[in-house]
C-alpha positions as CSV (number, residue, x, y, z in Angstrom):
1,M,-27.6,26.5,31.1
2,E,-25.9,29.8,31.8
3,L,-22.8,27.9,33.1
4,L,-22.7,26.0,29.8
5,K,-22.8,29.3,27.8
6,Q,-20.1,30.8,29.9
7,Y,-17.7,27.8,30.1
8,W,-18.2,26.1,26.7
9,P,-14.6,26.8,25.6
10,L,-13.2,25.1,28.6
11,I,-15.5,22.2,28.3
12,L,-14.6,21.8,24.7
13,L,-10.9,22.0,25.4
14,F,-11.2,19.5,28.2
15,S,-13.2,17.1,26.0
16,W,-10.6,17.4,23.2
17,L,-7.7,16.7,25.6
18,A,-9.5,13.8,27.1
19,Y,-10.2,12.4,23.6
20,R,-6.5,12.7,22.6
21,W,-5.3,11.1,25.8
22,L,-7.7,8.1,25.5
23,T,-6.8,7.7,21.8
24,V,-3.1,7.6,22.4
25,R,-3.6,5.3,25.4
26,N,-5.6,2.9,23.2
27,L,-3.0,3.1,20.4
28,K,-0.2,2.3,22.9
29,K,-2.0,-0.8,23.9
30,K,-2.3,-1.9,20.2
31,L,1.3,-1.1,19.3
32,P,3.2,-4.1,20.8
33,A,1.0,-6.6,18.9
34,L,1.2,-4.6,15.7
35,K,5.0,-4.2,16.1
36,K,5.2,-8.0,16.1
37,K,3.4,-7.9,12.7
38,G,6.0,-5.5,11.4
39,A,4.5,-2.1,12.2
40,I,6.7,0.9,11.3
41,L,7.4,3.6,13.8
42,L,7.8,6.8,11.8
43,D,9.2,10.0,13.4
44,V,8.5,13.0,11.3
45,R,10.6,15.5,13.2
46,S,13.7,17.2,11.7
47,P,16.9,15.3,11.6
48,G,18.3,17.5,14.3
49,E,15.4,16.8,16.6
50,F,15.7,13.1,15.9
51,Q,19.4,13.1,16.5
52,V,19.0,14.6,20.0
53,A,16.5,11.9,21.1
54,H,14.3,9.3,19.5
55,A,12.5,6.1,20.2
56,K,14.2,2.8,19.6
57,D,13.5,1.3,16.2
58,S,11.9,4.5,14.9
59,I,12.6,5.7,11.4
60,N,13.1,9.4,10.7
61,I,11.4,10.9,7.7
62,P,11.0,14.6,8.2
63,I,7.5,15.9,7.3
64,N,9.0,18.1,4.5
65,E,10.5,15.0,2.8
66,L,7.5,12.7,3.3
67,N,5.9,13.2,-0.1
68,Q,9.1,12.4,-1.9
69,R,9.8,9.3,0.2
70,I,6.3,7.8,0.2
71,P,7.2,5.3,-2.5
72,K,9.8,3.7,-0.1
73,I,7.1,3.1,2.6
74,P,5.2,-0.2,2.4
75,K,1.5,0.4,2.1
76,D,0.5,-2.9,3.7
77,T,2.2,-2.3,7.0
78,P,0.7,-0.4,9.9
79,L,2.3,2.9,10.5
80,F,2.6,4.8,13.9
81,V,3.5,8.4,13.3
82,A,5.0,10.7,15.9
83,C,6.6,14.1,16.2
84,A,7.3,16.6,19.0
85,S,3.7,17.5,19.8
86,G,1.3,15.7,17.5
87,T,0.8,18.5,15.0
88,R,3.3,17.3,12.3
89,S,2.4,13.7,12.9
90,G,-1.3,14.6,12.4
91,M,-0.4,16.2,9.1
92,A,1.8,13.2,8.1
93,R,-1.1,10.9,8.8
94,L,-3.4,12.9,6.5
95,I,-0.7,12.9,3.8
96,L,-0.2,9.1,4.1
97,K,-4.0,8.5,4.1
98,R,-4.3,10.6,1.0
99,H,-1.7,8.4,-0.7
100,G,-3.7,5.2,0.0
101,F,-2.2,4.0,3.3
102,K,-4.9,2.3,5.4
103,D,-3.5,1.7,8.9
104,V,-1.9,5.0,9.9
105,Y,-2.1,6.1,13.5
106,N,-1.0,9.4,15.1
107,L,0.7,8.8,18.4
108,G,1.4,12.4,19.0
109,N,4.6,13.1,21.0
110,W,7.5,10.8,20.0
111,S,8.1,9.9,23.7
112,N,4.8,7.9,23.5
113,L,6.8,5.5,21.3
114,E,9.7,5.4,23.9
115,T,7.4,4.1,26.7
116,L,6.6,0.9,24.9
């Protein structure tokens, strides 16, 4: 019990990292089938970041423009959101969910899209 008290932050961090890794891994398995059904790959990084490198077939809508451009995104299509680290894509997922989008997945780093 003493070990648990002493190392709980590390255990919590490891658990969170393992959860994120497994979640992204499972999403990457689903993505090919959902792409065949018209899934949209949304990259919410800045235009400069997107220009340097991006995944094939991804669409760039920077996070700061997302609210204004939401009406142009179909609500009945699955969305896979990515950015540089997963932070902005997590925020974008929350924004999209708040606007009524049902199938929105945070893939984290945009390179997760590139490996498909």
